C-alpha positions in Angstrom: 160.4 -44.2 61.9 163.0 -41.8 60.5 163.8 -43.5 57.2 163.0 -42.4 53.7 162.3 -44.9 50.9 164.9 -45.0 48.1 162.6 -43.1 45.7 162.5 -40.0 47.9 166.3 -39.9 48.0 166.4 -40.2 44.3 163.9 -37.3 43.9 166.1 -35.1 46.2 169.3 -36.1 44.3 167.8 -35.5 40.8 166.2 -32.1 41.9 169.5 -30.9 43.3 171.4 -32.1 40.2 169.0 -30.2 37.9 169.2 -27.1 40.1 173.0 -27.1 39.9 173.0 -27.8 36.2 170.7 -24.9 35.4 172.4 -22.5 37.9 175.8 -23.2 36.5 175.5 -20.9 33.3 175.2 -17.9 35.6 178.9 -18.3 36.6 180.2 -18.0 33.1 181.0 -14.4 31.8 179.5 -12.9 28.7 181.7 -13.1 25.6 182.1 -10.7 22.7 179.8 -11.5 19.9 178.8 -10.3 16.4 175.2 -10.9 15.5 173.9 -11.0 11.9 170.1 -10.7 11.2 168.0 -10.1 8.1 166.4 -6.8 7.3 164.1 -8.2 4.6 161.4 -10.9 4.7 162.8 -12.5 1.6 166.4 -12.6 2.8 166.9 -15.4 5.3 169.6 -16.4 7.8 170.5 -20.0 7.2 173.4 -22.4 7.0 174.5 -21.0 3.7 174.9 -17.6 5.3 176.9 -19.1 8.2 179.3 -20.7 5.8 179.7 -17.4 4.0 180.4 -15.6 7.2 182.9 -18.1 8.4 184.7 -17.9 5.0 184.7 -14.1 5.1 186.2 -14.0 8.6 188.7 -16.6 7.6 189.9 -14.5 4.7 190.4 -11.6 7.1 192.3 -13.9 9.4 189.7 -13.7 12.2 189.0 -17.0 13.7 185.6 -17.3 15.4 185.4 -19.2 18.7 181.9 -20.4 18.0 179.0 -19.9 15.6 175.4 -20.2 16.7 172.5 -20.3 14.2 169.1 -19.5 15.7 166.3 -20.4 13.3 163.5 -19.5 15.7 161.2 -16.5 15.7 163.8 -14.0 14.6 166.5 -16.0 12.7 170.0 -14.7 13.5 173.6 -15.8 13.3 175.8 -15.2 16.3 179.6 -15.4 16.0 181.5 -15.6 19.3 185.0 -14.1 19.1 188.0 -14.2 21.3 188.3 -10.5 22.2 186.6 -7.1 21.9 189.2 -6.1 19.3 188.3 -9.1 17.1 184.6 -8.2 17.6 185.1 -4.7 16.2 187.2 -6.0 13.2 184.6 -8.7 12.5 181.8 -6.2 12.4 183.5 -4.0 9.8 184.5 -7.0 7.6 181.0 -8.5 7.7 179.2 -5.2 7.0 181.2 -4.7 3.8 180.9 -8.3 2.7 177.1 -8.8 3.3 175.8 -5.4 2.2 177.0 -4.7 -1.3 174.7 -1.6 -1.5 174.9 0.4 1.8 171.8 2.4 0.7 169.7 -0.8 0.7 171.2 -3.2 3.2 170.0 -6.8 3.3 171.5 -7.6 6.7 172.2 -5.8 9.9 175.5 -6.6 11.7 175.7 -5.5 15.4 177.8 -5.9 18.4 176.4 -8.1 21.1 177.2 -10.4 24.1 176.4 -14.0 24.6 177.1 -16.5 27.4 180.4 -18.3 27.3 179.0 -21.4 28.9 179.9 -24.7 27.2 177.9 -26.1 24.3 176.6 -29.0 26.3 174.9 -26.6 28.7 173.4 -24.6 25.8 172.2 -27.8 24.2 170.0 -28.7 27.1 168.8 -25.0 27.2 170.7 -24.2 30.4 171.0 -20.5 30.0 171.8 -17.7 32.5 169.0 -15.6 33.9 168.8 -11.9 32.8 169.4 -8.9 35.0 167.0 -5.9 34.8 167.5 -2.3 33.7 168.4 -1.3 37.2 171.2 -4.0 37.4 172.5 -4.7 33.9 170.5 -2.4 31.7 168.5 -3.4 28.6 167.1 -2.1 25.3 165.1 1.1 25.0 163.2 2.1 21.9 161.2 5.2 21.1 158.9 4.6 18.1 157.1 7.1 16.0 153.8 5.9 14.6 153.0 7.1 11.0 149.4 8.3 11.6 149.0 9.6 8.1 149.7 6.1 6.8 146.9 4.7 9.1 144.4 7.2 7.7 145.3 6.6 4.1 145.1 2.9 4.7 141.5 3.4 5.9 140.6 5.6 3.0 142.0 3.0 0.5 139.8 0.5 2.1 136.8 2.8 1.7 137.8 3.3 -1.9 137.1 -0.3 -2.6 133.8 -0.2 -0.7 132.7 2.8 -2.8 133.6 1.0 -6.0 131.8 -2.2 -5.0 128.7 -0.2 -3.9 128.4 1.8 -7.2 129.0 -1.3 -9.3 126.2 -3.2 -7.5 123.8 -0.4 -8.2 124.8 -0.1 -11.8 126.2 3.4 -11.5 129.3 3.9 -13.7 132.1 6.0 -12.3 134.8 7.4 -14.5 137.4 7.2 -11.7 137.6 6.6 -8.0 140.8 7.8 -6.5 142.4 9.1 -3.3 143.8 12.6 -3.4 145.9 12.9 -0.2 143.4 12.4 2.6 140.3 12.9 0.4 138.3 10.4 -1.7 137.5 11.7 -5.2 134.8 10.1 -7.4 134.3 11.4 -10.9 131.0 10.7 -12.7 129.9 11.4 -16.3 126.8 13.6 -15.5 124.8 15.2 -12.8 122.2 12.4 -12.9 124.8 9.8 -12.1 126.1 12.0 -9.3 122.7 12.4 -7.8 122.0 8.7 -7.9 125.4 7.9 -6.4 125.0 10.2 -3.4 122.6 8.0 -1.3 124.5 4.9 -2.3 127.7 6.4 -1.1 126.2 7.7 2.1 125.1 4.2 2.9 128.4 2.6 1.9 130.6 5.3 3.6 129.0 6.3 6.9 132.2 7.6 8.3 132.8 10.2 5.5 131.4 13.6 4.8 130.4 13.7 1.1 129.9 16.8 -1.1 128.8 17.0 -4.7 131.0 19.4 -6.6 130.1 20.3 -10.3 133.2 21.8 -12.0 132.1 22.1 -15.6 133.6 18.8 -16.7 132.9 15.5 -15.0 130.8 15.8 -11.9 132.8 15.0 -8.8 131.9 13.8 -5.3 134.5 14.4 -2.6 134.6 12.6 0.6 136.5 13.6 3.8 136.7 11.7 7.0 134.5 13.0 9.8 136.6 14.6 12.7 135.4 11.9 15.1 136.3 9.1 12.7 139.8 10.6 12.1 140.4 10.8 15.8 139.1 7.2 16.3 141.4 5.9 13.5 144.5 7.5 15.1 143.6 6.3 18.6 142.8 2.7 17.4 146.0 2.6 15.3 148.0 3.5 18.5 146.2 0.9 20.6 146.5 -1.8 17.9 150.2 -1.2 17.6 150.7 -1.4 21.3 148.7 -4.6 21.4 150.8 -6.1 18.5 154.0 -5.1 20.2 152.9 -6.9 23.4 152.3 -10.0 21.3 155.7 -9.8 19.7 157.5 -9.0 23.0 155.8 -12.0 24.6 157.4 -14.1 21.8 160.8 -12.8 22.8 160.4 -14.3 26.3 161.3 -11.1 28.1 159.8 -10.6 31.5 158.7 -7.2 32.8 158.6 -5.4 29.5 157.5 -1.8 29.4 155.3 -0.8 26.4 153.4 2.4 26.9 152.1 5.4 24.9 154.1 8.6 24.9 152.2 11.7 23.5 149.8 11.3 20.7 151.8 9.2 18.2 154.8 7.7 20.0 155.4 4.4 21.8 158.1 3.6 24.4 159.4 0.0 24.5 161.8 -1.0 27.2 163.1 -4.6 27.5 165.0 -5.0 30.8 167.8 -7.4 30.7 167.3 -8.1 27.0 170.7 -9.4 25.7 169.6 -10.1 22.2 169.1 -6.5 21.1 169.2 -7.4 17.4 166.5 -9.9 17.8 164.4 -7.4 19.8 164.8 -4.7 17.1 164.1 -7.2 14.3 160.8 -8.4 15.7 159.5 -5.1 17.2 160.4 -3.0 14.3 159.1 -5.3 11.6 155.9 -4.1 10.0 155.1 -7.2 8.0 151.5 -7.0 6.6 149.9 -9.0 3.8 147.9 -7.5 0.9 146.1 -9.4 -1.9 145.8 -7.5 -5.2 145.0 -8.4 -8.8 147.7 -8.5 -11.4 147.1 -6.0 -14.2 147.5 -8.2 -17.3 145.8 -5.8 -19.8 147.5 -5.0 -23.1 147.9 -1.4 -22.0 149.7 -2.5 -18.8 151.9 -4.9 -20.7 153.0 -2.2 -23.2 153.5 0.3 -20.3 155.7 -2.3 -18.5 157.7 -2.8 -21.7 158.3 0.9 -22.1 159.3 1.2 -18.4 156.3 3.3 -17.3 153.7 2.6 -14.7 150.0 3.4 -15.1 148.4 5.6 -12.4 146.2 2.8 -11.2 149.1 0.3 -10.9 152.2 -0.3 -8.9 155.3 -2.2 -9.9 156.8 -5.0 -7.8 159.3 -7.7 -8.4 158.4 -11.4 -8.4 160.5 -13.9 -6.5 162.3 -14.7 -9.8 163.2 -11.0 -10.2 160.9 -10.2 -13.0 158.8 -7.0 -12.8 155.0 -7.2 -12.4 152.3 -4.6 -12.5 149.8 -4.9 -9.7 146.6 -2.9 -9.3 146.4 -0.6 -6.3 143.0 -1.9 -5.2 143.4 -4.1 -2.2 141.2 -7.2 -2.1 142.1 -8.0 1.5 144.9 -7.1 4.0 146.4 -8.3 7.2 143.4 -6.8 9.1 141.2 -9.5 7.6 143.3 -12.4 8.7 141.8 -14.6 11.5 144.7 -17.1 11.5 147.9 -18.0 9.8 149.6 -21.4 10.3 152.7 -22.9 8.6 152.1 -26.3 6.9 153.5 -28.6 4.2 151.9 -29.2 0.8 150.9 -32.8 0.6 151.4 -32.9 -3.2 154.7 -31.0 -3.6 156.1 -31.4 -0.1 157.0 -27.7 -0.1 156.3 -25.2 2.8 153.1 -23.2 2.7 151.2 -20.9 4.9 147.5 -21.6 5.5 145.4 -18.4 5.8 141.9 -18.0 7.3 140.0 -14.8 6.6 137.2 -13.1 8.4 133.8 -12.8 6.9 134.5 -9.4 5.3 137.7 -10.5 3.7 136.2 -13.8 2.6 133.3 -12.0 0.9 135.7 -9.8 -1.0 137.8 -12.8 -2.1 134.7 -14.7 -3.3 133.5 -11.8 -5.4 136.8 -10.9 -6.9 137.9 -14.5 -7.7 134.5 -15.3 -9.2 134.8 -12.4 -11.7 138.5 -13.0 -12.5 138.9 -16.7 -13.1 142.0 -17.2 -15.2 143.7 -14.0 -13.9 146.5 -13.8 -11.5 146.2 -12.6 -7.9 149.4 -11.3 -6.2 150.0 -11.8 -2.5 152.4 -9.0 -1.4 154.2 -8.9 1.9 154.9 -5.3 3.0 157.8 -4.7 5.3 159.3 -1.4 6.3 157.4 0.4 3.5 158.6 -2.0 0.8 156.4 -4.6 -0.8 157.7 -8.0 -2.1 155.5 -10.4 -4.0 155.5 -13.8 -2.2 153.5 -15.5 -4.9 151.1 -14.6 -7.8 149.1 -17.7 -8.7 146.4 -18.0 -11.3 142.8 -18.1 -10.0 141.4 -21.5 -11.1 138.1 -21.3 -9.3 136.1 -19.3 -6.8 138.1 -18.8 -3.6 136.7 -18.8 0.0 137.8 -18.0 3.5 140.6 -20.5 3.5 143.5 -20.8 1.1 147.3 -21.1 1.0 150.3 -19.0 0.3 152.9 -21.1 -1.6 156.1 -20.3 -3.4 159.8 -20.9 -2.9 159.6 -20.9 0.9 161.5 -23.0 3.3 159.9 -24.4 6.5 161.6 -21.7 8.7 160.5 -19.0 6.3 156.9 -20.3 6.4 157.1 -20.3 10.2 158.4 -16.7 10.3 155.8 -15.5 7.8 152.9 -17.2 9.7 154.0 -15.9 13.0 154.4 -12.3 11.9 151.0 -12.4 10.2 149.4 -14.2 13.2 150.8 -12.0 15.9 148.8 -9.1 14.5 149.3 -6.6 11.7 150.5 -3.1 12.7 147.8 -0.6 12.0 150.4 1.9 10.9 154.1 1.7 10.2 156.5 2.7 12.9 159.9 4.1 12.8 162.5 3.8 15.6 163.5 7.4 16.2 165.5 6.6 19.3 167.4 3.5 20.2 169.8 3.0 23.0 171.2 0.4 25.4 170.4 1.5 28.9 173.3 1.1 31.4 172.7 -0.1 35.0 171.3 2.7 37.1 173.1 1.6 40.2 176.4 0.8 38.5 178.7 -2.2 38.6 179.8 -1.3 42.1 176.3 -1.5 43.5 175.8 -4.9 41.8 179.0 -6.1 43.5 177.9 -4.8 46.8 174.5 -6.4 46.5 176.1 -9.7 45.7 178.5 -9.4 48.6 175.8 -8.4 51.0 173.9 -11.6 50.1 177.0 -13.7 50.6 177.8 -12.0 54.0 174.2 -12.4 55.1 174.2 -16.1 54.2 177.5 -16.6 56.1 176.2 -14.8 59.1 173.1 -17.0 59.2 175.2 -20.1 58.7 177.5 -19.2 61.6 174.6 -18.5 63.9 172.8 -21.7 63.0 175.8 -23.9 63.5 176.7 -22.3 66.8 173.2 -22.4 68.2 171.9 -25.7 66.7 175.2 -27.6 66.2 174.7 -30.5 63.6 171.0 -29.6 63.1 172.1 -26.1 62.3 174.6 -27.4 59.7 171.8 -29.4 58.1 169.7 -26.2 58.1 172.5 -24.4 56.3 172.7 -27.1 53.7 169.0 -26.9 53.2 169.2 -23.1 52.9 172.0 -23.4 50.3 169.9 -25.9 48.3 166.9 -23.5 48.5 169.1 -20.8 46.9 170.3 -23.2 44.3 166.8 -24.4 43.3 165.5 -20.8 43.2 168.2 -19.5 40.9 167.9 -22.7 38.8 164.2 -22.1 38.4 164.7 -18.4 37.4 167.3 -19.5 34.9 165.0 -22.1 33.4 162.3 -19.5 33.0 164.8 -17.0 31.6 163.4 -14.5 34.0 164.7 -10.9 34.3 165.8 -10.3 37.9 165.7 -6.7 39.1 166.4 -5.1 42.5 163.0 -6.1 43.8 163.7 -9.6 42.6 166.9 -9.7 44.7 164.9 -8.4 47.7 162.5 -11.3 47.1 165.4 -13.8 47.0 166.6 -12.4 50.4 163.1 -12.7 51.7 162.9 -16.3 50.5 166.2 -17.2 52.3 164.8 -15.6 55.5 161.6 -17.6 55.3 163.5 -20.8 54.5 165.7 -20.5 57.6 162.7 -19.5 59.7 161.1 -22.8 58.8 164.2 -24.7 60.0 164.3 -22.7 63.2 160.7 -23.8 63.8 161.6 -27.4 63.2 164.6 -27.4 65.4 162.8 -25.7 68.3 160.0 -28.2 68.0 162.5 -31.0 68.3 164.0 -29.3 71.3 160.6 -29.0 72.9 160.0 -32.7 72.5 163.3 -33.5 74.0 162.5 -31.2 77.0 159.3 -33.1 77.5 161.3 -36.3 77.8 160.6 -37.8 74.4 163.1 -40.2 73.0 165.4 -38.7 70.3 164.0 -40.7 67.4 160.5 -39.9 68.4 161.5 -36.3 68.9 162.8 -36.0 65.4 159.6 -37.4 63.9 157.3 -35.4 66.1 159.3 -32.2 65.5 159.0 -32.4 61.8 155.4 -33.4 61.8 154.2 -30.8 64.2 156.2 -28.0 62.7 155.0 -28.7 59.2 151.5 -27.5 59.9 152.8 -24.1 61.2 155.2 -23.8 58.3 152.5 -24.7 55.7 150.0 -22.2 57.2 152.5 -19.3 57.3 153.7 -20.0 53.8 150.2 -20.2 52.4 149.2 -16.8 53.9 152.4 -15.3 52.5 151.7 -17.0 49.1 148.3 -15.4 49.0 149.9 -12.0 49.4 152.4 -12.8 46.7 149.6 -13.9 44.3 147.8 -10.7 45.0 150.9 -8.7 44.1 151.2 -10.8 41.0 147.6 -10.2 40.0 147.2 -6.5 40.7 150.8 -5.3 40.5 152.8 -4.2 37.5 156.4 -3.7 36.5 158.9 -4.2 39.4 156.1 -5.3 41.8 155.2 -8.2 39.5 158.9 -9.1 39.3 159.1 -9.2 43.1 155.9 -11.3 43.3 157.2 -13.9 40.8 160.4 -14.5 42.7 158.6 -14.4 46.0 156.1 -17.1 45.0 158.8 -19.3 43.5 160.9 -18.8 46.7 158.0 -20.0 48.9 157.8 -23.3 46.9 161.5 -23.9 47.1 161.7 -23.0 50.7 159.1 -25.5 51.7 160.8 -28.2 49.7 164.3 -27.5 51.1 163.4 -26.8 54.7 161.1 -29.8 55.1 161.9 -32.4 52.5 165.7 -32.0 52.0 166.6 -31.3 55.6 164.5 -34.3 56.8 166.2 -36.5 54.2 169.7 -35.5 55.6 168.6 -36.0 59.2 167.2 -39.4 58.3 170.5 -40.4 56.7 172.4 -39.3 59.8 170.2 -40.6 62.6 167.6 -42.9 60.9 169.8 -46.0 61.0 170.6 -45.8 64.7 168.5 -48.1 66.8 169.8 -46.9 70.2 170.1 -43.1 70.0 171.1 -41.5 73.3 171.2 -37.8 72.3 170.9 -35.4 69.4 173.5 -32.8 68.3 171.0 -30.0 68.4 172.7 -27.6 70.8 171.9 -26.9 74.4 168.5 -28.2 75.3 167.3 -26.2 78.4 165.2 -28.4 80.6 163.1 -27.1 83.5 164.6 -27.6 87.0 
């Protein structure tokens, strides 16, 4: 009657062992760490850098305790050191060794903290849970959006539309250029200007066009309509916020705050974020892709030899370090990307990135590639205002919506490039104008008091349960402890950020768990008062109490899910912990406590009484 099969005991044992294993990292302190991350897309953090860092520290007589190379979303190298003094020394040494030119640094070296838990725990991804801004602080960024860059980017796109429209109608333009925030089109005569006006009106509906004869070549000037200008700026801000959300989600941070401040600023707060360099690297990166034609004309070649750059070109460096002149006209940009996935070239075995363009971008690529077979097309990755050519292949045939980026990329580099392009291009570059690590608002003393209050509350409940329900009360306390263990283990596995509302939810989960055990114990007492045999009383008590426990927890779960669906910020944090606590409380109060009781009493055939405290019977 009161016996579990072996598999149920195995489930309980394995569950508790996993809970203990993933709770354990929370008891190890944070150690002093120096973190190295790349500032450029073409400069990667790999095993070679790790060897160089270890050798550099060794020359300075600084012995690292541990080095950890993260080749994930934002590759970084973390070097754990023995003391805070060694941490400061290591930072100075590495900054001088890795950045030969301080004006153009390739790496960022920052102070950080990492868990000091053993390697075997880290290997199984047993990591401590994070504390929120109100408990341990986090990272705060205030970012300025370059609205002028968003507008000029849109005008440059219109410039290509104007050139294509005039060419299709056979109208020859002497030049089509952008003068600050104006589009300027020069034509040979008044007749050409008159014919061009209706064509441009159709191709550029968002511009106000004016024909300006100035004695020489006839000019048509285009300026953005006020409504269009406002829409571009608003959309740029919204797209940047959306892109930041995508990137923050990749960081695995819970309860992030990303919101607009004023007309051109965005606030990003990552509560409990320990990896500040990783956050800054991903959030601040403005990697966008542009495809442009290489200028291989004799004039461009001679200009490059003489060290000058034509007005219609820009100079970039190829991966091998050689200069290359690229036309300013953009064939397609990151806005035209539908997807980007890393892959391996079946012929060469090298890493590539497969790109898929939208219909507009595909149409441009088809037209340009059809007219320029045998010419080179450069794929340029722009990051933080600087462009670097990834590859500049020769166009062998007409291209379509799908093609590859190849070059001297490793698989991790291909993964990073694809992720940055896939997560969404920033509509406009952003600059971090304020960066700070937010300290705990309540202070270390309040954290200590909150921890002690939880411990004291648990002890008070334990004493009451043991005194009132004797052995059954002790079993309830063990089930309550296992509930806390499983809940913290789940939060650690999820790498959740726990705030003060989360701690309140943990306390509520403990109260609900002990309430379930009180219901079970009182049901058993009721059966005993009615004269039921002890073994039957145990079985009936658990079975009849389960319905009440299940109903009460389901109604509470509905409330928690409502908070999760409609709440935000701290409310969602409370709801997540609350819902997890309901699941663990049902498991611990019913399944685990029943298993212990079955072990204690299930093997006794003749059971005279139960150690469940005083059972008051009617006279």
